[in-house]
N, C-alpha and C positions, 0 to 999 in steps of 0.2 A: 882030470879027465876032461879035455877039449871036447868040446861039441860040435861035430863039422856043419857046412851048409846044408849037407845032404841028411844029417840027420834032425836038425833044425827043422829043415822042410815036411820030412816025412810025421815031426811029431805035431805040427801045424794042421798039416791035411789031416791028420786021424782024429784030432780037437774039433775041424770044421765038421767032418764028416758025422763024429759021436755029436754032437750040438746040432746038425739036422734029424740026426735019428730023431732025438729027445724031442726036436720039437715035433716033428710031425707027428710023434704017437703023441703027446700031449693033444694038437689040433685036433685029432680024431677023439681022443680021449672026450675033451671039452666039447665037440662036436654032438656026440651020443649023449651027452650030459643036457643039453641044451632042447634038442628033439624030444625029448622025454617032458619036456616043461610045456603047457597049453601054449599056443600061441599068441591068444591075445593077453594071457597074463606076462609074456616076456617082452611082448611087445611094451605093454604098462609100467613093467621095470625100467625097461630099457628108456624111457621116453622122461622118469621120474627121476632116475641117474643124470641123466643130460640135464635136469631142470635145476636139480641138487648143483651140478657142476658150472652151470653158469651165472646161478646164484649166487655162488662161493666166489667167485672172482666178480664178479659185479658187484659185491657190497665188497671186498676189497679193496676195487679203485675211487669209490667214496663219490660218487657223479652225484649230481640231484636228481632226484627221481625224475625224469621224463613221463613218466607214462602216467602220473596222477592223472586221477578224473578219465584215465583212459584203456583202466584196466579189461575191461567188457572186450575192447578190441584184442588185446593180447589174451588172455582167455580165450576170445571166439577162434584165431590161428591158430594156437595149439591144439585143438581140440580138431579142426579142420587139417592141421598137419597128422594126427593121431589117425584119423578115420581114412586118409588117402593114402595111410602109410599102412594099414590094418587092410585094407581093401585091395590093395595093390599083393602085400602079401599073401591076403584070403585066396586070388586069384589064379596066383603061382601055385599053391598048393593045391588048389583041388584041383585043375585041370591039366594035370604033369601028367596024364595020360591018354592026353589028346597028343594026334599024330601032328608030328611037324610040318607046317606050311612053308613051302618054295614056293 
């Protein structure tokens, strides 16, 4: 049995539509799951996972520790980033009922 170009196109189209449908369903599911987690916990976990990720790749390259003696500056920068992000997120979630300013 030979597959025609039209049949191949139809199968490809159905596969793409099915993939888009499954992707949309998973996005909705995971968004609902994330909304049930407290904001500060989710932000903290996100920053922790990012720190682990970059730490893994920094160790993989095995470069000299350029931050030795300056670790306080790095910690302060990370804390400032977390506070800025959490403040921005809190502002967006707290004032969502405000009318749009045009």
